[in-house]
Chimera marker file (.cmm) of the C-alpha trace (Angstrom):
<marker_set name="trace">
<marker id="1" x="23.474" y="-6.401" z="-27.223" r="1" g="1" b="0" radius="0.5"/>
<marker id="2" x="25.052" y="-4.572" z="-24.286" r="1" g="1" b="0" radius="0.5"/>
<marker id="3" x="23.523" y="-1.287" z="-25.484" r="1" g="1" b="0" radius="0.5"/>
<marker id="4" x="20.077" y="-2.883" z="-25.731" r="1" g="1" b="0" radius="0.5"/>
<marker id="5" x="20.394" y="-4.300" z="-22.223" r="1" g="1" b="0" radius="0.5"/>
<marker id="6" x="21.532" y="-0.910" z="-20.899" r="1" g="1" b="0" radius="0.5"/>
<marker id="7" x="18.570" y="0.774" z="-22.597" r="1" g="1" b="0" radius="0.5"/>
<marker id="8" x="16.194" y="-1.820" z="-21.121" r="1" g="1" b="0" radius="0.5"/>
<marker id="9" x="17.679" y="-1.730" z="-17.618" r="1" g="1" b="0" radius="0.5"/>
<marker id="10" x="17.627" y="2.051" z="-17.391" r="1" g="1" b="0" radius="0.5"/>
<marker id="11" x="14.020" y="2.518" z="-18.468" r="1" g="1" b="0" radius="0.5"/>
<marker id="12" x="11.924" y="4.438" z="-15.974" r="1" g="1" b="0" radius="0.5"/>
<marker id="13" x="9.633" y="1.519" z="-15.218" r="1" g="1" b="0" radius="0.5"/>
<marker id="14" x="12.495" y="-0.824" z="-14.381" r="1" g="1" b="0" radius="0.5"/>
<marker id="15" x="14.053" y="1.706" z="-12.011" r="1" g="1" b="0" radius="0.5"/>
<marker id="16" x="10.683" y="2.387" z="-10.383" r="1" g="1" b="0" radius="0.5"/>
<marker id="17" x="10.167" y="-1.345" z="-9.939" r="1" g="1" b="0" radius="0.5"/>
<marker id="18" x="13.624" y="-1.752" z="-8.392" r="1" g="1" b="0" radius="0.5"/>
<marker id="19" x="12.942" y="1.041" z="-5.914" r="1" g="1" b="0" radius="0.5"/>
<marker id="20" x="9.535" y="-0.473" z="-5.111" r="1" g="1" b="0" radius="0.5"/>
<marker id="21" x="11.114" y="-3.881" z="-4.436" r="1" g="1" b="0" radius="0.5"/>
<marker id="22" x="13.733" y="-2.417" z="-2.085" r="1" g="1" b="0" radius="0.5"/>
<marker id="23" x="11.176" y="-0.304" z="-0.217" r="1" g="1" b="0" radius="0.5"/>
<marker id="24" x="8.780" y="-3.263" z="-0.154" r="1" g="1" b="0" radius="0.5"/>
<marker id="25" x="11.440" y="-5.479" z="1.405" r="1" g="1" b="0" radius="0.5"/>
<marker id="26" x="12.160" y="-2.869" z="4.075" r="1" g="1" b="0" radius="0.5"/>
<marker id="27" x="8.441" y="-2.388" z="4.711" r="1" g="1" b="0" radius="0.5"/>
<marker id="28" x="8.041" y="-6.165" z="4.869" r="1" g="1" b="0" radius="0.5"/>
<marker id="29" x="10.523" y="-6.267" z="7.745" r="1" g="1" b="0" radius="0.5"/>
<marker id="30" x="8.538" y="-3.583" z="9.562" r="1" g="1" b="0" radius="0.5"/>
<marker id="31" x="5.261" y="-5.438" z="9.047" r="1" g="1" b="0" radius="0.5"/>
<marker id="32" x="6.833" y="-8.749" z="10.104" r="1" g="1" b="0" radius="0.5"/>
<marker id="33" x="8.180" y="-7.179" z="13.281" r="1" g="1" b="0" radius="0.5"/>
<marker id="34" x="4.826" y="-5.521" z="13.986" r="1" g="1" b="0" radius="0.5"/>
<marker id="35" x="2.991" y="-8.813" z="13.573" r="1" g="1" b="0" radius="0.5"/>
<marker id="36" x="5.491" y="-11.102" z="15.334" r="1" g="1" b="0" radius="0.5"/>
<marker id="37" x="6.492" y="-8.775" z="18.174" r="1" g="1" b="0" radius="0.5"/>
<marker id="38" x="3.317" y="-6.809" z="18.909" r="1" g="1" b="0" radius="0.5"/>
<marker id="39" x="0.129" y="-8.083" z="17.308" r="1" g="1" b="0" radius="0.5"/>
<marker id="40" x="0.576" y="-11.878" z="17.538" r="1" g="1" b="0" radius="0.5"/>
<marker id="41" x="1.485" y="-11.826" z="21.261" r="1" g="1" b="0" radius="0.5"/>
<marker id="42" x="-1.460" y="-9.516" z="21.925" r="1" g="1" b="0" radius="0.5"/>
<marker id="43" x="-3.850" y="-11.784" z="20.003" r="1" g="1" b="0" radius="0.5"/>
<marker id="44" x="-2.315" y="-14.776" z="21.782" r="1" g="1" b="0" radius="0.5"/>
<marker id="45" x="-3.073" y="-13.175" z="25.151" r="1" g="1" b="0" radius="0.5"/>
<marker id="46" x="-6.627" y="-12.413" z="24.100" r="1" g="1" b="0" radius="0.5"/>
<marker id="47" x="-7.168" y="-15.948" z="22.776" r="1" g="1" b="0" radius="0.5"/>
<marker id="48" x="-5.597" y="-17.628" z="25.796" r="1" g="1" b="0" radius="0.5"/>
<marker id="49" x="-2.241" y="-18.410" z="24.177" r="1" g="1" b="0" radius="0.5"/>
<marker id="50" x="-3.597" y="-20.610" z="21.387" r="1" g="1" b="0" radius="0.5"/>
<marker id="51" x="-0.878" y="-21.752" z="18.991" r="1" g="1" b="0" radius="0.5"/>
<marker id="52" x="-1.701" y="-24.259" z="16.277" r="1" g="1" b="0" radius="0.5"/>
<marker id="53" x="1.862" y="-24.902" z="15.058" r="1" g="1" b="0" radius="0.5"/>
<marker id="54" x="2.407" y="-27.972" z="17.262" r="1" g="1" b="0" radius="0.5"/>
<marker id="55" x="-0.542" y="-29.916" z="15.777" r="1" g="1" b="0" radius="0.5"/>
<marker id="56" x="0.447" y="-32.745" z="13.452" r="1" g="1" b="0" radius="0.5"/>
<marker id="57" x="-0.656" y="-36.130" z="12.219" r="1" g="1" b="0" radius="0.5"/>
<marker id="58" x="1.894" y="-38.927" z="11.881" r="1" g="1" b="0" radius="0.5"/>
<marker id="59" x="1.296" y="-41.577" z="9.235" r="1" g="1" b="0" radius="0.5"/>
<marker id="60" x="4.123" y="-44.077" z="9.162" r="1" g="1" b="0" radius="0.5"/>
<marker id="61" x="7.331" y="-42.056" z="8.988" r="1" g="1" b="0" radius="0.5"/>
<marker id="62" x="5.642" y="-38.993" z="7.461" r="1" g="1" b="0" radius="0.5"/>
<marker id="63" x="4.445" y="-36.152" z="9.680" r="1" g="1" b="0" radius="0.5"/>
<marker id="64" x="1.631" y="-33.994" z="8.313" r="1" g="1" b="0" radius="0.5"/>
<marker id="65" x="1.964" y="-30.662" z="10.068" r="1" g="1" b="0" radius="0.5"/>
<marker id="66" x="-1.510" y="-29.273" z="9.539" r="1" g="1" b="0" radius="0.5"/>
<marker id="67" x="-1.069" y="-27.049" z="12.594" r="1" g="1" b="0" radius="0.5"/>
<marker id="68" x="1.687" y="-25.103" z="10.814" r="1" g="1" b="0" radius="0.5"/>
<marker id="69" x="-0.725" y="-24.556" z="7.921" r="1" g="1" b="0" radius="0.5"/>
<marker id="70" x="-3.475" y="-23.311" z="10.248" r="1" g="1" b="0" radius="0.5"/>
<marker id="71" x="-0.974" y="-21.040" z="12.031" r="1" g="1" b="0" radius="0.5"/>
<marker id="72" x="0.177" y="-19.647" z="8.651" r="1" g="1" b="0" radius="0.5"/>
<marker id="73" x="-3.439" y="-18.823" z="7.782" r="1" g="1" b="0" radius="0.5"/>
<marker id="74" x="-3.929" y="-17.073" z="11.136" r="1" g="1" b="0" radius="0.5"/>
<marker id="75" x="-0.678" y="-15.133" z="10.638" r="1" g="1" b="0" radius="0.5"/>
<marker id="76" x="-1.775" y="-14.152" z="7.115" r="1" g="1" b="0" radius="0.5"/>
<marker id="77" x="-5.119" y="-12.874" z="8.387" r="1" g="1" b="0" radius="0.5"/>
<marker id="78" x="-3.384" y="-10.829" z="11.074" r="1" g="1" b="0" radius="0.5"/>
<marker id="79" x="-0.926" y="-9.351" z="8.553" r="1" g="1" b="0" radius="0.5"/>
<marker id="80" x="-3.672" y="-8.631" z="6.008" r="1" g="1" b="0" radius="0.5"/>
<marker id="81" x="-5.813" y="-6.908" z="8.628" r="1" g="1" b="0" radius="0.5"/>
<marker id="82" x="-2.837" y="-4.875" z="9.876" r="1" g="1" b="0" radius="0.5"/>
<marker id="83" x="-1.997" y="-3.690" z="6.367" r="1" g="1" b="0" radius="0.5"/>
<marker id="84" x="-5.683" y="-2.908" z="5.783" r="1" g="1" b="0" radius="0.5"/>
<marker id="85" x="-5.689" y="-0.661" z="8.850" r="1" g="1" b="0" radius="0.5"/>
<marker id="86" x="-2.511" y="1.136" z="7.753" r="1" g="1" b="0" radius="0.5"/>
<marker id="87" x="-3.837" y="1.695" z="4.206" r="1" g="1" b="0" radius="0.5"/>
<marker id="88" x="-7.183" y="2.849" z="5.595" r="1" g="1" b="0" radius="0.5"/>
<marker id="89" x="-5.401" y="5.343" z="7.867" r="1" g="1" b="0" radius="0.5"/>
<marker id="90" x="-3.342" y="6.753" z="4.980" r="1" g="1" b="0" radius="0.5"/>
<marker id="91" x="-6.388" y="6.962" z="2.688" r="1" g="1" b="0" radius="0.5"/>
<marker id="92" x="-8.318" y="8.845" z="5.360" r="1" g="1" b="0" radius="0.5"/>
<marker id="93" x="-5.383" y="11.244" z="5.810" r="1" g="1" b="0" radius="0.5"/>
<marker id="94" x="-5.128" y="11.703" z="2.040" r="1" g="1" b="0" radius="0.5"/>
<marker id="95" x="-8.869" y="12.488" z="1.783" r="1" g="1" b="0" radius="0.5"/>
<marker id="96" x="-8.535" y="15.147" z="4.472" r="1" g="1" b="0" radius="0.5"/>
<marker id="97" x="-5.707" y="16.780" z="2.504" r="1" g="1" b="0" radius="0.5"/>
<marker id="98" x="-7.729" y="16.728" z="-0.712" r="1" g="1" b="0" radius="0.5"/>
<marker id="99" x="-10.809" y="18.194" z="0.973" r="1" g="1" b="0" radius="0.5"/>
<marker id="100" x="-8.853" y="20.839" z="2.873" r="1" g="1" b="0" radius="0.5"/>
<marker id="101" x="-7.308" y="22.590" z="-0.104" r="1" g="1" b="0" radius="0.5"/>
<marker id="102" x="-9.307" y="22.368" z="-3.308" r="1" g="1" b="0" radius="0.5"/>
<marker id="103" x="-7.115" y="23.052" z="-6.278" r="1" g="1" b="0" radius="0.5"/>
<marker id="104" x="-7.836" y="26.387" z="-7.895" r="1" g="1" b="0" radius="0.5"/>
<marker id="105" x="-6.948" y="26.258" z="-11.552" r="1" g="1" b="0" radius="0.5"/>
<marker id="106" x="-4.481" y="28.925" z="-12.524" r="1" g="1" b="0" radius="0.5"/>
<marker id="107" x="-5.693" y="31.083" z="-15.366" r="1" g="1" b="0" radius="0.5"/>
<marker id="108" x="-3.184" y="31.947" z="-18.042" r="1" g="1" b="0" radius="0.5"/>
<marker id="109" x="-2.916" y="35.683" z="-18.903" r="1" g="1" b="0" radius="0.5"/>
<marker id="110" x="-4.100" y="34.956" z="-22.432" r="1" g="1" b="0" radius="0.5"/>
<marker id="111" x="-7.139" y="33.114" z="-21.130" r="1" g="1" b="0" radius="0.5"/>
<marker id="112" x="-7.865" y="35.942" z="-18.700" r="1" g="1" b="0" radius="0.5"/>
<marker id="113" x="-7.683" y="38.471" z="-21.507" r="1" g="1" b="0" radius="0.5"/>
<marker id="114" x="-9.935" y="36.367" z="-23.735" r="1" g="1" b="0" radius="0.5"/>
<marker id="115" x="-12.423" y="36.026" z="-20.889" r="1" g="1" b="0" radius="0.5"/>
<marker id="116" x="-12.496" y="39.810" z="-20.430" r="1" g="1" b="0" radius="0.5"/>
<marker id="117" x="-13.037" y="40.300" z="-24.166" r="1" g="1" b="0" radius="0.5"/>
<marker id="118" x="-15.857" y="37.757" z="-24.136" r="1" g="1" b="0" radius="0.5"/>
<marker id="119" x="-17.509" y="39.473" z="-21.177" r="1" g="1" b="0" radius="0.5"/>
<marker id="120" x="-17.212" y="42.889" z="-22.867" r="1" g="1" b="0" radius="0.5"/>
<marker id="121" x="-18.769" y="41.538" z="-26.068" r="1" g="1" b="0" radius="0.5"/>
<marker id="122" x="-21.634" y="40.059" z="-24.043" r="1" g="1" b="0" radius="0.5"/>
<marker id="123" x="-22.248" y="43.440" z="-22.382" r="1" g="1" b="0" radius="0.5"/>
<marker id="124" x="-22.309" y="45.234" z="-25.769" r="1" g="1" b="0" radius="0.5"/>
<marker id="125" x="-24.946" y="42.865" z="-27.114" r="1" g="1" b="0" radius="0.5"/>
<marker id="126" x="-27.292" y="43.671" z="-24.213" r="1" g="1" b="0" radius="0.5"/>
<link id1="1" id2="2" r="1" g="1" b="0" radius="0.2"/>
<link id1="2" id2="3" r="1" g="1" b="0" radius="0.2"/>
<link id1="3" id2="4" r="1" g="1" b="0" radius="0.2"/>
<link id1="4" id2="5" r="1" g="1" b="0" radius="0.2"/>
<link id1="5" id2="6" r="1" g="1" b="0" radius="0.2"/>
<link id1="6" id2="7" r="1" g="1" b="0" radius="0.2"/>
<link id1="7" id2="8" r="1" g="1" b="0" radius="0.2"/>
<link id1="8" id2="9" r="1" g="1" b="0" radius="0.2"/>
<link id1="9" id2="10" r="1" g="1" b="0" radius="0.2"/>
<link id1="10" id2="11" r="1" g="1" b="0" radius="0.2"/>
<link id1="11" id2="12" r="1" g="1" b="0" radius="0.2"/>
<link id1="12" id2="13" r="1" g="1" b="0" radius="0.2"/>
<link id1="13" id2="14" r="1" g="1" b="0" radius="0.2"/>
<link id1="14" id2="15" r="1" g="1" b="0" radius="0.2"/>
<link id1="15" id2="16" r="1" g="1" b="0" radius="0.2"/>
<link id1="16" id2="17" r="1" g="1" b="0" radius="0.2"/>
<link id1="17" id2="18" r="1" g="1" b="0" radius="0.2"/>
<link id1="18" id2="19" r="1" g="1" b="0" radius="0.2"/>
<link id1="19" id2="20" r="1" g="1" b="0" radius="0.2"/>
<link id1="20" id2="21" r="1" g="1" b="0" radius="0.2"/>
<link id1="21" id2="22" r="1" g="1" b="0" radius="0.2"/>
<link id1="22" id2="23" r="1" g="1" b="0" radius="0.2"/>
<link id1="23" id2="24" r="1" g="1" b="0" radius="0.2"/>
<link id1="24" id2="25" r="1" g="1" b="0" radius="0.2"/>
<link id1="25" id2="26" r="1" g="1" b="0" radius="0.2"/>
<link id1="26" id2="27" r="1" g="1" b="0" radius="0.2"/>
<link id1="27" id2="28" r="1" g="1" b="0" radius="0.2"/>
<link id1="28" id2="29" r="1" g="1" b="0" radius="0.2"/>
<link id1="29" id2="30" r="1" g="1" b="0" radius="0.2"/>
<link id1="30" id2="31" r="1" g="1" b="0" radius="0.2"/>
<link id1="31" id2="32" r="1" g="1" b="0" radius="0.2"/>
<link id1="32" id2="33" r="1" g="1" b="0" radius="0.2"/>
<link id1="33" id2="34" r="1" g="1" b="0" radius="0.2"/>
<link id1="34" id2="35" r="1" g="1" b="0" radius="0.2"/>
<link id1="35" id2="36" r="1" g="1" b="0" radius="0.2"/>
<link id1="36" id2="37" r="1" g="1" b="0" radius="0.2"/>
<link id1="37" id2="38" r="1" g="1" b="0" radius="0.2"/>
<link id1="38" id2="39" r="1" g="1" b="0" radius="0.2"/>
<link id1="39" id2="40" r="1" g="1" b="0" radius="0.2"/>
<link id1="40" id2="41" r="1" g="1" b="0" radius="0.2"/>
<link id1="41" id2="42" r="1" g="1" b="0" radius="0.2"/>
<link id1="42" id2="43" r="1" g="1" b="0" radius="0.2"/>
<link id1="43" id2="44" r="1" g="1" b="0" radius="0.2"/>
<link id1="44" id2="45" r="1" g="1" b="0" radius="0.2"/>
<link id1="45" id2="46" r="1" g="1" b="0" radius="0.2"/>
<link id1="46" id2="47" r="1" g="1" b="0" radius="0.2"/>
<link id1="47" id2="48" r="1" g="1" b="0" radius="0.2"/>
<link id1="48" id2="49" r="1" g="1" b="0" radius="0.2"/>
<link id1="49" id2="50" r="1" g="1" b="0" radius="0.2"/>
<link id1="50" id2="51" r="1" g="1" b="0" radius="0.2"/>
<link id1="51" id2="52" r="1" g="1" b="0" radius="0.2"/>
<link id1="52" id2="53" r="1" g="1" b="0" radius="0.2"/>
<link id1="53" id2="54" r="1" g="1" b="0" radius="0.2"/>
<link id1="54" id2="55" r="1" g="1" b="0" radius="0.2"/>
<link id1="55" id2="56" r="1" g="1" b="0" radius="0.2"/>
<link id1="56" id2="57" r="1" g="1" b="0" radius="0.2"/>
<link id1="57" id2="58" r="1" g="1" b="0" radius="0.2"/>
<link id1="58" id2="59" r="1" g="1" b="0" radius="0.2"/>
<link id1="59" id2="60" r="1" g="1" b="0" radius="0.2"/>
<link id1="60" id2="61" r="1" g="1" b="0" radius="0.2"/>
<link id1="61" id2="62" r="1" g="1" b="0" radius="0.2"/>
<link id1="62" id2="63" r="1" g="1" b="0" radius="0.2"/>
<link id1="63" id2="64" r="1" g="1" b="0" radius="0.2"/>
<link id1="64" id2="65" r="1" g="1" b="0" radius="0.2"/>
<link id1="65" id2="66" r="1" g="1" b="0" radius="0.2"/>
<link id1="66" id2="67" r="1" g="1" b="0" radius="0.2"/>
<link id1="67" id2="68" r="1" g="1" b="0" radius="0.2"/>
<link id1="68" id2="69" r="1" g="1" b="0" radius="0.2"/>
<link id1="69" id2="70" r="1" g="1" b="0" radius="0.2"/>
<link id1="70" id2="71" r="1" g="1" b="0" radius="0.2"/>
<link id1="71" id2="72" r="1" g="1" b="0" radius="0.2"/>
<link id1="72" id2="73" r="1" g="1" b="0" radius="0.2"/>
<link id1="73" id2="74" r="1" g="1" b="0" radius="0.2"/>
<link id1="74" id2="75" r="1" g="1" b="0" radius="0.2"/>
<link id1="75" id2="76" r="1" g="1" b="0" radius="0.2"/>
<link id1="76" id2="77" r="1" g="1" b="0" radius="0.2"/>
<link id1="77" id2="78" r="1" g="1" b="0" radius="0.2"/>
<link id1="78" id2="79" r="1" g="1" b="0" radius="0.2"/>
<link id1="79" id2="80" r="1" g="1" b="0" radius="0.2"/>
<link id1="80" id2="81" r="1" g="1" b="0" radius="0.2"/>
<link id1="81" id2="82" r="1" g="1" b="0" radius="0.2"/>
<link id1="82" id2="83" r="1" g="1" b="0" radius="0.2"/>
<link id1="83" id2="84" r="1" g="1" b="0" radius="0.2"/>
<link id1="84" id2="85" r="1" g="1" b="0" radius="0.2"/>
<link id1="85" id2="86" r="1" g="1" b="0" radius="0.2"/>
<link id1="86" id2="87" r="1" g="1" b="0" radius="0.2"/>
<link id1="87" id2="88" r="1" g="1" b="0" radius="0.2"/>
<link id1="88" id2="89" r="1" g="1" b="0" radius="0.2"/>
<link id1="89" id2="90" r="1" g="1" b="0" radius="0.2"/>
<link id1="90" id2="91" r="1" g="1" b="0" radius="0.2"/>
<link id1="91" id2="92" r="1" g="1" b="0" radius="0.2"/>
<link id1="92" id2="93" r="1" g="1" b="0" radius="0.2"/>
<link id1="93" id2="94" r="1" g="1" b="0" radius="0.2"/>
<link id1="94" id2="95" r="1" g="1" b="0" radius="0.2"/>
<link id1="95" id2="96" r="1" g="1" b="0" radius="0.2"/>
<link id1="96" id2="97" r="1" g="1" b="0" radius="0.2"/>
<link id1="97" id2="98" r="1" g="1" b="0" radius="0.2"/>
<link id1="98" id2="99" r="1" g="1" b="0" radius="0.2"/>
<link id1="99" id2="100" r="1" g="1" b="0" radius="0.2"/>
<link id1="100" id2="101" r="1" g="1" b="0" radius="0.2"/>
<link id1="101" id2="102" r="1" g="1" b="0" radius="0.2"/>
<link id1="102" id2="103" r="1" g="1" b="0" radius="0.2"/>
<link id1="103" id2="104" r="1" g="1" b="0" radius="0.2"/>
<link id1="104" id2="105" r="1" g="1" b="0" radius="0.2"/>
<link id1="105" id2="106" r="1" g="1" b="0" radius="0.2"/>
<link id1="106" id2="107" r="1" g="1" b="0" radius="0.2"/>
<link id1="107" id2="108" r="1" g="1" b="0" radius="0.2"/>
<link id1="108" id2="109" r="1" g="1" b="0" radius="0.2"/>
<link id1="109" id2="110" r="1" g="1" b="0" radius="0.2"/>
<link id1="110" id2="111" r="1" g="1" b="0" radius="0.2"/>
<link id1="111" id2="112" r="1" g="1" b="0" radius="0.2"/>
<link id1="112" id2="113" r="1" g="1" b="0" radius="0.2"/>
<link id1="113" id2="114" r="1" g="1" b="0" radius="0.2"/>
<link id1="114" id2="115" r="1" g="1" b="0" radius="0.2"/>
<link id1="115" id2="116" r="1" g="1" b="0" radius="0.2"/>
<link id1="116" id2="117" r="1" g="1" b="0" radius="0.2"/>
<link id1="117" id2="118" r="1" g="1" b="0" radius="0.2"/>
<link id1="118" id2="119" r="1" g="1" b="0" radius="0.2"/>
<link id1="119" id2="120" r="1" g="1" b="0" radius="0.2"/>
<link id1="120" id2="121" r="1" g="1" b="0" radius="0.2"/>
<link id1="121" id2="122" r="1" g="1" b="0" radius="0.2"/>
<link id1="122" id2="123" r="1" g="1" b="0" radius="0.2"/>
<link id1="123" id2="124" r="1" g="1" b="0" radius="0.2"/>
<link id1="124" id2="125" r="1" g="1" b="0" radius="0.2"/>
<link id1="125" id2="126" r="1" g="1" b="0" radius="0.2"/>
</marker_set>
């Protein structure tokens, strides 16, 4: 059973997933900092400092914090738009790289020789 687990755990996909999770967590911290420290204050200034998190409705002893929910939606939209802009930037950069250097297929020596033979045979038939 230990051998099977070792075989499973060391598969390429599992290792790739583990690396992706670690990098994703680190990237998540960057995105969170970007949103909380830069974008949200900027949007707050532009919107006049609107913050929905303090809104609530009290029914008996229960407090329904619908403002927190609205604020979470606003935060999600800001994060989603920020990630969209980053992905768009990288895709644009990637397109420029692809367009700048079109891949020239390398011709094997055997293929080159066969092409020359084909061309010579074509010339003889004319």
